N, C-alpha and C positions, 0 to 999 in steps of 0.2 A: 504494500500500500504506500509506503514512503516513496518508493520509486515512481509509482503512478502519480502521486501528488507533486513530486518534484518536476516530473516531465510536464505535467499539466501547467504548473506555474510558469515554466519557460515558454510553453505554447501560448499561454495567455499574454505574456509579455510581448512575444513576437507578433501575435495576432493584433493586439492593440496598437502596436507600432506600425501596422500596415504591412508586415512581412507575412502575408497569407501563405504564400507558397513554401516558405521556410518553416512555418508553423504546422503545415499539414501532416508531415510524417510524425511529428511529436503528438499531434492529436490522435493519429492512428495508434501509436504505441501506448498512449495513456488509455485509449478506448479498449484495446486488447487486454491490458492489465486489469482495468476495472471489470471487464467482462469475466476474466478468469477468477476474480474474487466475488463475483455476483453483486457488484456495486452498481445497480441499475441507474441510479441518479447520475453517477459518473459517466456511464455509457451514454446516457441521454444527452448530457452536456457535450461530450466529445462528438457524438454523432450530429448534433445540431450545428456545431462549429464546422464540421466537415461538409454538411449540407450547404452552409453559407459559402464556403470556399468553392465547392463545386458549382454553385449558382454564379459566383463571381467569374469562374472560368467559362461559363456558358454551357456547362454540362448539366442540362436539366434532368436527364435520366438518372445520373448519379446523385444529383441533389434530391430528387424524389425518393431514391432508394435510402439515402442517409436520413432523410426526414422520416420515412416509415420506421427505420430502426430506432430513431430518437423517440418517436411516439410510443412504440412498443415497449422500449426500456422505461420510459417515464411511467406508463401505465403499470408495468410490473413493479416499479419502485413503490407504488402506493403513496407517494408523496405528492400532495395536491399542488405544492409550489412548483415542483418539477414539471408536472403535467401542464400547469398554467404557463410556465416559461416556454415550454416546447410549442404549445399552441399559439402563443403570442409571436414567437419567432417564425412559425410556419406561415402565419398571416403576413408577416413582414417580407418573407422570402417570395411569396407568390402574390 
């Protein structure tokens, strides 16, 4: 978990600095790690960031796939805030 959180922190920093392409592999790594631990809220956040990156690239199919992953993970998390976050970003993306 510490590794996933550290990778996520770096991904957030790069993403917020506009380095979307550089942050993408870090989001993937964090997502895989959260997934392996069953941390669905973390999976949802990483997937929604990856959806935004895919949309920025113009890859609507990948964006839709990542968005579906984010929605499923958010629902599995049972956390209302995570579900609300994913739904609000989904509206923003599309």
